[in-house]
C-alpha positions, 0 to 999 in steps of 0.5 A: 125423896117424895114426888110432888105432883103440883107445880113449883108455884102451887106447892110454894103457895101451899107450903107457906099457907101451912107453915107460916101461921100468924096471930090475930087477923089480917088487920090486927096482927099485933103479936108474933106467932111462935116459930114451931120447934117440932117441925124440921124445915130444911128450906128455912134452915138452908136459907139461914145457913146461906145468909150466915155463911155470907155474913161470916160472923156470929149474929145476936139478931136475925131478921129473915124474909121469905117472899112467896114469889121473890128471892129471899133476904136477911138482916143480921146484927153482929155487935154494932154492925148491920148486914144485909144479904140478898139472894139474887134468885129465889132459893126455893125455886132453885131447889126444884129438880124435875124428873120423869116422875115429877117435881122434887125438892133438894135443898142440899145442892142449891147454887144461888148468888147473894149480895151483901151490904154492910154498915155500922150502927151506934152501939146504944141504938143497936141494943134498943133495936135488939131489945125491941125484937126480943120483947116482940118475940117474947110476947108471941102467941100461938094462933090458928090463922094461916096465910097464903102467898104474901111475905113471911118474916122470921125474927130470931136470936140465936144467942138467946134461943128465941124465935117469932114470925109473922105473915104479911102484917097490916102496916098499922099493926105492931107486927107491921111496925116491926117489918118497917123497922127491918126495912129501915135497917135494910136501907141503912146498910146501903149508906156509906156517907156519914151524913146519910148514916146519921140521918138513917140512924135518926129514922131508925131511932124514931121507929124504935121509939114507936115500938117502945111506946106500944 
């Protein structure tokens, strides 16, 4: 394994600036960036593997968050069920091993605790959510913009074999609305009372309405 001369924080920032390119400019960001298919990214693969292991069910939609300096998390949709998996510490930083010759990354033997929340979702609404993300991924456009620090979002569907991503989008942009919808889905998994679930679904529905009108 190669030796890293930089500190974990410096390498983390550099990696995100190189790996997570986004579309347009910082204000627009109205199209996702396609996920690269020619790069083997052990970090993202390892994070997704741990999330999927925690859910323990095949999913049709995967929404994964990679912050620069905070723990990772992911939303998974399995049928009409939503799951939120939150890492209790950063997988990235937990993968570092300091030896006499410098810092080393090892994504194969990382021990990070996860917390799982789960909630049902109306089947028709679940289908609309999935279609909204699939449409956005299908409209992804490659660009040369790179981000530094911030938060990276990866939206994918393993069943459809598609993937798109964005980096710290402006809240008023289409990508910002995709992130806002994902945050509503995260919040939905924390509810258990029927009245709270109903109110949450109405808020989610309004967010999907806005994306469908774009």
